[in-house]
N, CA, C and O atoms as a GROMACS GRO file, in nm:
protein
  528
    1MET      N    1  -0.182   1.772  -1.547
    1MET     CA    2  -0.277   1.716  -1.638
    1MET      C    3  -0.316   1.574  -1.596
    1MET      O    4  -0.434   1.541  -1.592
    2ILE      N    5  -0.216   1.490  -1.566
    2ILE     CA    6  -0.243   1.352  -1.526
    2ILE      C    7  -0.324   1.350  -1.397
    2ILE      O    8  -0.423   1.278  -1.385
    3ASP      N    9  -0.278   1.430  -1.298
    3ASP     CA   10  -0.346   1.434  -1.169
    3ASP      C   11  -0.489   1.485  -1.183
    3ASP      O   12  -0.581   1.428  -1.124
    4ALA      N   13  -0.508   1.591  -1.259
    4ALA     CA   14  -0.642   1.649  -1.276
    4ALA      C   15  -0.738   1.550  -1.339
    4ALA      O   16  -0.857   1.552  -1.308
    5ALA      N   17  -0.689   1.464  -1.427
    5ALA     CA   18  -0.774   1.366  -1.494
    5ALA      C   19  -0.795   1.241  -1.410
    5ALA      O   20  -0.877   1.156  -1.443
    6GLY      N   21  -0.719   1.229  -1.299
    6GLY     CA   22  -0.732   1.111  -1.213
    6GLY      C   23  -0.675   0.985  -1.275
    6GLY      O   24  -0.719   0.874  -1.243
    7LEU      N   25  -0.578   1.001  -1.363
    7LEU     CA   26  -0.520   0.887  -1.433
    7LEU      C   27  -0.407   0.822  -1.354
    7LEU      O   28  -0.344   0.886  -1.270
    8GLU      N   29  -0.382   0.694  -1.382
    8GLU     CA   30  -0.272   0.619  -1.319
    8GLU      C   31  -0.137   0.672  -1.366
    8GLU      O   32  -0.040   0.668  -1.289
    9GLY      N   33  -0.128   0.719  -1.488
    9GLY     CA   34  -0.002   0.768  -1.540
    9GLY      C   35  -0.014   0.807  -1.686
    9GLY      O   36  -0.124   0.819  -1.740
   10MET      N   37   0.101   0.827  -1.749
   10MET     CA   38   0.104   0.870  -1.888
   10MET      C   39   0.226   0.808  -1.955
   10MET      O   40   0.330   0.790  -1.891
   11VAL      N   41   0.214   0.774  -2.082
   11VAL     CA   42   0.326   0.723  -2.159
   11VAL      C   43   0.372   0.832  -2.254
   11VAL      O   44   0.292   0.892  -2.326
   12SER      N   45   0.502   0.857  -2.253
   12SER     CA   46   0.562   0.956  -2.344
   12SER      C   47   0.657   0.882  -2.437
   12SER      O   48   0.714   0.779  -2.401
   13LYS      N   49   0.673   0.937  -2.558
   13LYS     CA   50   0.765   0.873  -2.652
   13LYS      C   51   0.837   0.980  -2.732
   13LYS      O   52   0.792   1.094  -2.745
   14ARG      N   53   0.950   0.939  -2.786
   14ARG     CA   54   1.022   1.028  -2.876
   14ARG      C   55   0.942   1.040  -3.005
   14ARG      O   56   0.885   0.943  -3.053
   15ARG      N   57   0.939   1.158  -3.060
   15ARG     CA   58   0.860   1.186  -3.180
   15ARG      C   59   0.893   1.092  -3.296
   15ARG      O   60   0.804   1.050  -3.368
   16ASP      N   61   1.020   1.060  -3.313
   16ASP     CA   62   1.060   0.978  -3.428
   16ASP      C   63   1.061   0.828  -3.398
   16ASP      O   64   1.100   0.750  -3.484
   17SER      N   65   1.019   0.787  -3.280
   17SER     CA   66   1.022   0.644  -3.247
   17SER      C   67   0.894   0.574  -3.291
   17SER      O   68   0.785   0.631  -3.284
   18LYS      N   69   0.910   0.452  -3.335
   18LYS     CA   70   0.795   0.370  -3.374
   18LYS      C   71   0.768   0.270  -3.263
   18LYS      O   72   0.858   0.234  -3.188
   19TYR      N   73   0.645   0.226  -3.254
   19TYR     CA   74   0.610   0.127  -3.152
   19TYR      C   75   0.677  -0.006  -3.182
   19TYR      O   76   0.680  -0.051  -3.296
   20ARG      N   77   0.730  -0.068  -3.077
   20ARG     CA   78   0.778  -0.205  -3.086
   20ARG      C   79   0.756  -0.267  -2.949
   20ARG      O   80   0.765  -0.198  -2.847
   21SER      N   81   0.729  -0.395  -2.946
   21SER     CA   82   0.703  -0.461  -2.818
   21SER      C   83   0.833  -0.476  -2.740
   21SER      O   84   0.942  -0.478  -2.797
   22GLY      N   85   0.819  -0.487  -2.608
   22GLY     CA   86   0.935  -0.505  -2.522
   22GLY      C   87   0.988  -0.374  -2.468
   22GLY      O   88   0.945  -0.266  -2.510
   23PRO      N   89   1.081  -0.382  -2.374
   23PRO     CA   90   1.138  -0.262  -2.312
   23PRO      C   91   1.215  -0.176  -2.414
   23PRO      O   92   1.279  -0.227  -2.506
   24THR      N   93   1.206  -0.047  -2.396
   24THR     CA   94   1.277   0.046  -2.483
   24THR      C   95   1.305   0.176  -2.407
   24THR      O   96   1.233   0.210  -2.313
   25THR      N   97   1.410   0.246  -2.448
   25THR     CA   98   1.439   0.376  -2.387
   25THR      C   99   1.368   0.489  -2.461
   25THR      O  100   1.375   0.605  -2.418
   26ASN      N  101   1.299   0.458  -2.571
   26ASN     CA  102   1.228   0.560  -2.649
   26ASN      C  103   1.089   0.591  -2.593
   26ASN      O  104   1.031   0.694  -2.625
   27TRP      N  105   1.036   0.502  -2.509
   27TRP     CA  106   0.906   0.521  -2.449
   27TRP      C  107   0.924   0.526  -2.298
   27TRP      O  108   1.001   0.447  -2.243
   28LEU      N  109   0.855   0.614  -2.231
   28LEU     CA  110   0.868   0.630  -2.087
   28LEU      C  111   0.730   0.637  -2.022
   28LEU      O  112   0.647   0.718  -2.064
   29LYS      N  113   0.705   0.553  -1.921
   29LYS     CA  114   0.578   0.558  -1.849
   29LYS      C  115   0.601   0.634  -1.719
   29LYS      O  116   0.688   0.598  -1.639
   30THR      N  117   0.523   0.739  -1.697
   30THR     CA  118   0.529   0.817  -1.575
   30THR      C  119   0.405   0.784  -1.494
   30THR      O  120   0.293   0.802  -1.541
   31LYS      N  121   0.425   0.737  -1.371
   31LYS     CA  122   0.312   0.698  -1.286
   31LYS      C  123   0.273   0.813  -1.195
   31LYS      O  124   0.357   0.893  -1.152
   32SER      N  125   0.144   0.820  -1.166
   32SER     CA  126   0.090   0.925  -1.081
   32SER      C  127   0.046   0.862  -0.948
   32SER      O  128  -0.034   0.768  -0.946
   33PHE      N  129   0.099   0.913  -0.839
   33PHE     CA  130   0.068   0.859  -0.707
   33PHE      C  131  -0.018   0.956  -0.626
   33PHE      O  132  -0.019   1.076  -0.652
   34THR      N  133  -0.088   0.902  -0.530
   34THR     CA  134  -0.166   0.980  -0.436
   34THR      C  135  -0.150   0.917  -0.298
   34THR      O  136  -0.098   0.806  -0.287
   35GLU      N  137  -0.194   0.987  -0.194
   35GLU     CA  138  -0.192   0.931  -0.059
   35GLU      C  139  -0.334   0.927  -0.006
   35GLU      O  140  -0.413   1.020  -0.027
   36SER      N  141  -0.366   0.818   0.064
   36SER     CA  142  -0.499   0.799   0.121
   36SER      C  143  -0.485   0.739   0.260
   36SER      O  144  -0.383   0.680   0.294
   37GLU      N  145  -0.591   0.756   0.340
   37GLU     CA  146  -0.594   0.696   0.473
   37GLU      C  147  -0.670   0.565   0.469
   37GLU      O  148  -0.776   0.555   0.406
   38PHE      N  149  -0.615   0.465   0.537
   38PHE     CA  150  -0.676   0.333   0.547
   38PHE      C  151  -0.668   0.285   0.691
   38PHE      O  152  -0.604   0.348   0.775
   39GLU      N  153  -0.734   0.174   0.719
   39GLU     CA  154  -0.724   0.111   0.851
   39GLU      C  155  -0.631  -0.009   0.838
   39GLU      O  156  -0.637  -0.084   0.741
   40LEU      N  157  -0.546  -0.027   0.939
   40LEU     CA  158  -0.452  -0.138   0.940
   40LEU      C  159  -0.523  -0.263   0.992
   40LEU      O  160  -0.578  -0.262   1.101
   41LEU      N  161  -0.520  -0.371   0.912
   41LEU     CA  162  -0.576  -0.500   0.954
   41LEU      C  163  -0.470  -0.588   1.019
   41LEU      O  164  -0.500  -0.663   1.112
   42GLY      N  165  -0.348  -0.578   0.970
   42GLY     CA  166  -0.240  -0.660   1.022
   42GLY      C  167  -0.113  -0.637   0.944
   42GLY      O  168  -0.111  -0.562   0.846
   43VAL      N  169  -0.007  -0.703   0.989
   43VAL     CA  170   0.123  -0.692   0.922
   43VAL      C  171   0.173  -0.833   0.893
   43VAL      O  172   0.176  -0.918   0.981
   44GLU      N  173   0.212  -0.855   0.768
   44GLU     CA  174   0.264  -0.985   0.728
   44GLU      C  175   0.416  -0.975   0.720
   44GLU      O  176   0.472  -0.893   0.648
   45ARG      N  177   0.481  -1.064   0.798
   45ARG     CA  178   0.628  -1.064   0.804
   45ARG      C  179   0.677  -1.207   0.785
   45ARG      O  180   0.645  -1.296   0.864
   46GLU      N  181   0.755  -1.227   0.679
   46GLU     CA  182   0.817  -1.357   0.654
   46GLU      C  183   0.967  -1.336   0.642
   46GLU      O  184   1.013  -1.243   0.577
   47ARG      N  185   1.041  -1.424   0.706
   47ARG     CA  186   1.186  -1.415   0.703
   47ARG      C  187   1.236  -1.412   0.558
   47ARG      O  188   1.195  -1.494   0.476
   48GLY      N  189   1.324  -1.317   0.529
   48GLY     CA  190   1.382  -1.306   0.396
   48GLY      C  191   1.297  -1.233   0.294
   48GLY      O  192   1.337  -1.220   0.178
   49LYS      N  193   1.179  -1.185   0.335
   49LYS     CA  194   1.090  -1.112   0.244
   49LYS      C  195   1.056  -0.977   0.306
   49LYS      O  196   1.060  -0.961   0.428
   50PRO      N  197   1.023  -0.879   0.221
   50PRO     CA  198   0.983  -0.750   0.276
   50PRO      C  199   0.850  -0.763   0.352
   50PRO      O  200   0.762  -0.840   0.313
   51ALA      N  201   0.838  -0.686   0.458
   51ALA     CA  202   0.712  -0.685   0.535
   51ALA      C  203   0.612  -0.597   0.462
   51ALA      O  204   0.649  -0.501   0.394
   52PHE      N  205   0.483  -0.632   0.477
   52PHE     CA  206   0.382  -0.543   0.423
   52PHE      C  207   0.260  -0.540   0.513
   52PHE      O  208   0.228  -0.636   0.584
   53ALA      N  209   0.192  -0.426   0.507
   53ALA     CA  210   0.074  -0.401   0.589
   53ALA      C  211  -0.051  -0.433   0.508
   53ALA      O  212  -0.062  -0.394   0.392
   54LEU      N  213  -0.145  -0.504   0.570
   54LEU     CA  214  -0.272  -0.534   0.507
   54LEU      C  215  -0.368  -0.421   0.542
   54LEU      O  216  -0.390  -0.393   0.659
   55MET      N  217  -0.424  -0.357   0.440
   55MET     CA  218  -0.503  -0.237   0.460
   55MET      C  219  -0.651  -0.259   0.428
   55MET      O  220  -0.687  -0.343   0.346
   56ALA      N  221  -0.736  -0.180   0.497
   56ALA     CA  222  -0.880  -0.190   0.478
   56ALA      C  223  -0.940  -0.052   0.458
   56ALA      O  224  -0.883   0.049   0.498
   57ASP      N  225  -1.057  -0.051   0.396
   57ASP     CA  226  -1.136   0.072   0.384
   57ASP      C  227  -1.174   0.113   0.526
   57ASP      O  228  -1.226   0.030   0.601
   58PRO      N  229  -1.149   0.238   0.566
   58PRO     CA  230  -1.177   0.279   0.705
   58PRO      C  231  -1.325   0.270   0.744
   58PRO      O  232  -1.357   0.249   0.861
   59ALA      N  233  -1.414   0.285   0.648
   59ALA     CA  234  -1.558   0.283   0.680
   59ALA      C  235  -1.612   0.141   0.697
   59ALA      O  236  -1.699   0.117   0.781
   60THR      N  237  -1.560   0.047   0.618
   60THR     CA  238  -1.617  -0.088   0.617
   60THR      C  239  -1.525  -0.196   0.675
   60THR      O  240  -1.570  -0.307   0.705
   61ARG      N  241  -1.397  -0.164   0.692
   61ARG     CA  242  -1.292  -0.260   0.732
   61ARG      C  243  -1.279  -0.373   0.631
   61ARG      O  244  -1.232  -0.482   0.666
   62LYS      N  245  -1.319  -0.349   0.507
   62LYS     CA  246  -1.304  -0.447   0.401
   62LYS      C  247  -1.164  -0.434   0.342
   62LYS      O  248  -1.118  -0.324   0.312
   63TYR      N  249  -1.097  -0.548   0.324
   63TYR     CA  250  -0.962  -0.552   0.271
   63TYR      C  251  -0.954  -0.487   0.133
   63TYR      O  252  -1.035  -0.518   0.045
   64VAL      N  253  -0.856  -0.397   0.114
   64VAL     CA  254  -0.839  -0.330  -0.015
   64VAL      C  255  -0.702  -0.357  -0.078
   64VAL      O  256  -0.680  -0.321  -0.193
   65GLY      N  257  -0.611  -0.418  -0.003
   65GLY     CA  258  -0.479  -0.447  -0.058
   65GLY      C  259  -0.371  -0.433   0.047
   65GLY      O  260  -0.398  -0.412   0.165
   66SER      N  261  -0.248  -0.445   0.001
   66SER     CA  262  -0.135  -0.438   0.093
   66SER      C  263  -0.039  -0.328   0.052
   66SER      O  264  -0.036  -0.285  -0.064
   67ALA      N  265   0.040  -0.282   0.149
   67ALA     CA  266   0.138  -0.176   0.126
   67ALA      C  267   0.271  -0.219   0.186
   67ALA      O  268   0.275  -0.268   0.299
   68PHE      N  269   0.379  -0.200   0.112
   68PHE     CA  270   0.510  -0.232   0.165
   68PHE      C  271   0.541  -0.143   0.284
   68PHE      O  272   0.509  -0.024   0.284
   69VAL      N  273   0.603  -0.201   0.385
   69VAL     CA  274   0.647  -0.124   0.502
   69VAL      C  275   0.787  -0.075   0.469
   69VAL      O  276   0.886  -0.145   0.492
   70SER      N  277   0.795   0.046   0.415
   70SER     CA  278   0.922   0.100   0.369
   70SER      C  279   0.959   0.227   0.444
   70SER      O  280   1.019   0.319   0.388
   71VAL      N  281   0.922   0.232   0.573
   71VAL     CA  282   0.952   0.348   0.658
   71VAL      C  283   1.090   0.329   0.721
   71VAL      O  284   1.149   0.221   0.712
   72ASN      N  285   1.141   0.434   0.786
   72ASN     CA  286   1.272   0.424   0.847
   72ASN      C  287   1.270   0.329   0.967
   72ASN      O  288   1.164   0.288   1.014
   73ARG      N  289   1.387   0.294   1.016
   73ARG     CA  290   1.401   0.194   1.122
   73ARG      C  291   1.324   0.230   1.248
   73ARG      O  292   1.256   0.145   1.306
   74GLU      N  293   1.334   0.355   1.291
   74GLU     CA  294   1.264   0.399   1.412
   74GLU      C  295   1.112   0.381   1.399
   74GLU      O  296   1.047   0.331   1.491
   75MET      N  297   1.058   0.422   1.285
   75MET     CA  298   0.913   0.410   1.265
   75MET      C  299   0.872   0.263   1.252
   75MET      O  300   0.766   0.223   1.299
   76ARG      N  301   0.957   0.182   1.187
   76ARG     CA  302   0.927   0.040   1.172
   76ARG      C  303   0.922  -0.029   1.310
   76ARG      O  304   0.833  -0.110   1.335
   77GLU      N  305   1.017   0.003   1.398
   77GLU     CA  306   1.017  -0.054   1.533
   77GLU      C  307   0.894  -0.009   1.611
   77GLU      O  308   0.837  -0.086   1.688
   78ARG      N  309   0.854   0.116   1.592
   78ARG     CA  310   0.732   0.168   1.658
   78ARG      C  311   0.609   0.094   1.606
   78ARG      O  312   0.517   0.064   1.682
   79LEU      N  313   0.608   0.064   1.475
   79LEU     CA  314   0.497  -0.012   1.417
   79LEU      C  315   0.490  -0.152   1.477
   79LEU      O  316   0.383  -0.197   1.517
   80TRP      N  317   0.604  -0.223   1.483
   80TRP     CA  318   0.603  -0.360   1.538
   80TRP      C  319   0.552  -0.358   1.681
   80TRP      O  320   0.473  -0.446   1.719
   81LYS      N  321   0.594  -0.261   1.761
   81LYS     CA  322   0.548  -0.250   1.900
   81LYS      C  323   0.398  -0.226   1.905
   81LYS      O  324   0.327  -0.291   1.982
   82ARG      N  325   0.348  -0.136   1.823
   82ARG     CA  326   0.205  -0.104   1.820
   82ARG      C  327   0.124  -0.227   1.779
   82ARG      O  328   0.018  -0.253   1.836
   83VAL      N  329   0.173  -0.302   1.681
   83VAL     CA  330   0.104  -0.422   1.635
   83VAL      C  331   0.096  -0.524   1.748
   83VAL      O  332  -0.008  -0.586   1.768
   84GLN      N  333   0.205  -0.543   1.821
   84GLN     CA  334   0.205  -0.638   1.932
   84GLN      C  335   0.110  -0.594   2.043
   84GLN      O  336   0.041  -0.677   2.103
   85GLU      N  337   0.105  -0.464   2.072
   85GLU     CA  338   0.017  -0.412   2.177
   85GLU      C  339  -0.130  -0.422   2.140
   85GLU      O  340  -0.216  -0.431   2.228
   86HIS      N  341  -0.161  -0.420   2.011
   86HIS     CA  342  -0.301  -0.422   1.964
   86HIS      C  343  -0.336  -0.554   1.894
   86HIS      O  344  -0.421  -0.556   1.805
   87ALA      N  345  -0.270  -0.662   1.934
   87ALA     CA  346  -0.294  -0.792   1.869
   87ALA      C  347  -0.443  -0.825   1.870
   87ALA      O  348  -0.512  -0.805   1.970
   88GLY      N  349  -0.491  -0.876   1.758
   88GLY     CA  350  -0.633  -0.909   1.745
   88GLY      C  351  -0.654  -1.032   1.657
   88GLY      O  352  -0.560  -1.107   1.629
   89SER      N  353  -0.776  -1.050   1.616
   89SER     CA  354  -0.815  -1.164   1.532
   89SER      C  355  -0.828  -1.120   1.387
   89SER      O  356  -0.851  -1.002   1.360
   90PRO      N  357  -0.812  -1.214   1.293
   90PRO     CA  358  -0.832  -1.177   1.152
   90PRO      C  359  -0.979  -1.147   1.124
   90PRO      O  360  -1.067  -1.203   1.189
   91PRO      N  361  -1.006  -1.060   1.029
   91PRO     CA  362  -1.145  -1.037   0.989
   91PRO      C  363  -1.206  -1.168   0.940
   91PRO      O  364  -1.135  -1.254   0.888
   92LYS      N  365  -1.336  -1.183   0.957
   92LYS     CA  366  -1.406  -1.308   0.925
   92LYS      C  367  -1.391  -1.350   0.779
   92LYS      O  368  -1.382  -1.469   0.750
   93ASP      N  369  -1.387  -1.255   0.687
   93ASP     CA  370  -1.384  -1.290   0.545
   93ASP      C  371  -1.243  -1.302   0.487
   93ASP      O  372  -1.229  -1.320   0.366
   94MET      N  373  -1.140  -1.291   0.570
   94MET     CA  374  -1.002  -1.299   0.520
   94MET      C  375  -0.955  -1.444   0.513
   94MET      O  376  -0.978  -1.521   0.606
   95PRO      N  377  -0.890  -1.481   0.404
   95PRO     CA  378  -0.831  -1.615   0.397
   95PRO      C  379  -0.716  -1.626   0.497
   95PRO      O  380  -0.661  -1.525   0.540
   96LYS      N  381  -0.682  -1.749   0.535
   96LYS     CA  382  -0.574  -1.770   0.630
   96LYS      C  383  -0.442  -1.718   0.573
   96LYS      O  384  -0.409  -1.740   0.457
   97ARG      N  385  -0.369  -1.648   0.658
   97ARG     CA  386  -0.237  -1.595   0.623
   97ARG      C  387  -0.148  -1.619   0.743
   97ARG      O  388  -0.142  -1.534   0.832
   98PRO      N  389  -0.078  -1.732   0.749
   98PRO     CA  390  -0.005  -1.772   0.869
   98PRO      C  391   0.104  -1.675   0.914
   98PRO      O  392   0.136  -1.671   1.033
   99ALA      N  393   0.162  -1.599   0.824
   99ALA     CA  394   0.271  -1.508   0.862
   99ALA      C  395   0.221  -1.371   0.905
   99ALA      O  396   0.301  -1.279   0.924
  100THR      N  397   0.089  -1.356   0.921
  100THR     CA  398   0.030  -1.225   0.953
  100THR      C  399  -0.002  -1.213   1.101
  100THR      O  400  -0.060  -1.303   1.162
  101GLN      N  401   0.037  -1.099   1.156
  101GLN     CA  402  -0.004  -1.065   1.292
  101GLN      C  403  -0.118  -0.963   1.278
  101GLN      O  404  -0.097  -0.851   1.231
  102TRP      N  405  -0.237  -1.004   1.319
  102TRP     CA  406  -0.357  -0.922   1.303
  102TRP      C  407  -0.368  -0.823   1.418
  102TRP      O  408  -0.315  -0.848   1.527
  103VAL      N  409  -0.437  -0.711   1.394
  103VAL     CA  410  -0.456  -0.610   1.498
  103VAL      C  411  -0.604  -0.579   1.516
  103VAL      O  412  -0.686  -0.598   1.426
  104LYS      N  413  -0.635  -0.529   1.635
  104LYS     CA  414  -0.771  -0.483   1.665
  104LYS      C  415  -0.799  -0.356   1.586
  104LYS      O  416  -0.704  -0.288   1.546
  105PRO      N  417  -0.924  -0.323   1.562
  105PRO     CA  418  -0.957  -0.198   1.493
  105PRO      C  419  -0.903  -0.077   1.570
  105PRO      O  420  -0.894  -0.079   1.693
  106GLY      N  421  -0.867   0.026   1.495
  106GLY     CA  422  -0.828   0.151   1.559
  106GLY      C  423  -0.694   0.207   1.516
  106GLY      O  424  -0.660   0.318   1.557
  107ILE      N  425  -0.616   0.136   1.436
  107ILE     CA  426  -0.490   0.190   1.388
  107ILE      C  427  -0.510   0.235   1.243
  107ILE      O  428  -0.542   0.156   1.155
  108LYS      N  429  -0.492   0.363   1.222
  108LYS     CA  430  -0.506   0.422   1.088
  108LYS      C  431  -0.368   0.438   1.026
  108LYS      O  432  -0.267   0.446   1.096
  109ALA      N  433  -0.363   0.444   0.892
  109ALA     CA  434  -0.236   0.459   0.823
  109ALA      C  435  -0.254   0.544   0.698
  109ALA      O  436  -0.358   0.542   0.633
  110ARG      N  437  -0.149   0.616   0.666
  110ARG     CA  438  -0.143   0.693   0.541
  110ARG      C  439  -0.058   0.610   0.444
  110ARG      O  440   0.054   0.571   0.477
  111VAL      N  441  -0.114   0.585   0.325
  111VAL     CA  442  -0.049   0.499   0.227
  111VAL      C  443  -0.036   0.574   0.095
  111VAL      O  444  -0.131   0.636   0.047
  112LYS      N  445   0.084   0.567   0.036
  112LYS     CA  446   0.107   0.622  -0.097
  112LYS      C  447   0.081   0.509  -0.197
  112LYS      O  448   0.135   0.399  -0.182
  113HIS      N  449  -0.002   0.536  -0.300
  113HIS     CA  450  -0.039   0.432  -0.396
  113HIS      C  451  -0.070   0.493  -0.532
  113HIS      O  452  -0.086   0.615  -0.544
  114LEU      N  453  -0.079   0.407  -0.634
  114LEU     CA  454  -0.111   0.455  -0.768
  114LEU      C  455  -0.248   0.521  -0.770
  114LEU      O  456  -0.344   0.470  -0.712
  115ARG      N  457  -0.257   0.634  -0.836
  115ARG     CA  458  -0.383   0.705  -0.851
  115ARG      C  459  -0.471   0.633  -0.951
  115ARG      O  460  -0.421   0.569  -1.044
  116GLY      N  461  -0.602   0.642  -0.932
  116GLY     CA  462  -0.696   0.590  -1.031
  116GLY      C  463  -0.727   0.443  -1.018
  116GLY      O  464  -0.783   0.384  -1.110
  117GLU      N  465  -0.694   0.382  -0.905
  117GLU     CA  466  -0.720   0.240  -0.885
  117GLU      C  467  -0.819   0.221  -0.771
  117GLU      O  468  -0.820   0.298  -0.675
  118ASP      N  469  -0.903   0.118  -0.781
  118ASP     CA  470  -0.997   0.087  -0.674
  118ASP      C  471  -0.929   0.012  -0.559
  118ASP      O  472  -0.972   0.020  -0.444
  119ASP      N  473  -0.823  -0.059  -0.592
  119ASP     CA  474  -0.749  -0.131  -0.488
  119ASP      C  475  -0.606  -0.077  -0.484
  119ASP      O  476  -0.566   0.002  -0.570
  120LEU      N  477  -0.530  -0.119  -0.384
  120LEU     CA  478  -0.394  -0.069  -0.370
  120LEU      C  479  -0.299  -0.141  -0.466
  120LEU      O  480  -0.296  -0.263  -0.473
  121ARG      N  481  -0.223  -0.063  -0.540
  121ARG     CA  482  -0.117  -0.115  -0.626
  121ARG      C  483   0.004  -0.027  -0.609
  121ARG      O  484  -0.008   0.095  -0.598
  122HIS      N  485   0.120  -0.087  -0.608
  122HIS     CA  486   0.246  -0.014  -0.590
  122HIS      C  487   0.236   0.077  -0.468
  122HIS      O  488   0.267   0.196  -0.474
  123ALA      N  489   0.192   0.020  -0.358
  123ALA     CA  490   0.163   0.098  -0.237
  123ALA      C  491   0.273   0.085  -0.133
  123ALA      O  492   0.338  -0.019  -0.121
  124SER      N  493   0.293   0.192  -0.056
  124SER     CA  494   0.388   0.189   0.054
  124SER      C  495   0.331   0.266   0.172
  124SER      O  496   0.269   0.371   0.156
  125LEU      N  497   0.353   0.211   0.291
  125LEU     CA  498   0.308   0.273   0.416
  125LEU      C  499   0.391   0.397   0.440
  125LEU      O  500   0.514   0.391   0.434
  126GLN      N  501   0.328   0.509   0.470
  126GLN     CA  502   0.398   0.636   0.494
  126GLN      C  503   0.399   0.673   0.642
  126GLN      O  504   0.498   0.725   0.693
  127ASP      N  505   0.287   0.646   0.711
  127ASP     CA  506   0.273   0.685   0.852
  127ASP      C  507   0.156   0.607   0.911
  127ASP      O  508   0.076   0.549   0.837
  128PHE      N  509   0.146   0.604   1.043
  128PHE     CA  510   0.035   0.538   1.110
  128PHE      C  511   0.011   0.604   1.245
  128PHE      O  512   0.100   0.669   1.300
  129TRP      N  513  -0.110   0.586   1.300
  129TRP     CA  514  -0.148   0.645   1.428
  129TRP      C  515  -0.269   0.573   1.483
  129TRP      O  516  -0.342   0.507   1.409
  130ASP      N  517  -0.291   0.586   1.613
  130ASP     CA  518  -0.410   0.531   1.676
  130ASP      C  519  -0.525   0.626   1.654
  130ASP      O  520  -0.509   0.748   1.662
  131GLU      N  521  -0.641   0.570   1.626
  131GLU     CA  522  -0.762   0.650   1.611
  131GLU      C  523  -0.815   0.678   1.752
  131GLU      O  524  -0.870   0.589   1.816
  132SER      N  525  -0.798   0.798   1.797
  132SER     CA  526  -0.850   0.833   1.930
  132SER      C  527  -0.870   0.980   1.945
  132SER      O  528  -0.913   1.026   2.051
   0.00000   0.00000   0.00000
């Protein structure tokens, strides 16, 4: 039902519970995720923080958001190597991001993210490949 309607999620509650502000175990939010293909603009890596990939619309290369790099070690090492081999310049309209290693066009990625959003939220990188 949630997926068919294209909704971000659904809130469920116990029949006898009344609304009250703040966290509660009587109400449960279930989020609906989907996977989409994007173009990789770059990877931001800061010591002590999780790495994340900056993603763009594949047709326009316009920035749409970021996705956590939460893949296994082997895939993460393959990603770092690919990013270094395809080093490029930041897109013209992107603000400065000193911890980001930018890449040339041509690396596509599959990203899991919340359904029903125009931009990426709660997103994670699932896979990547060269467009060729």
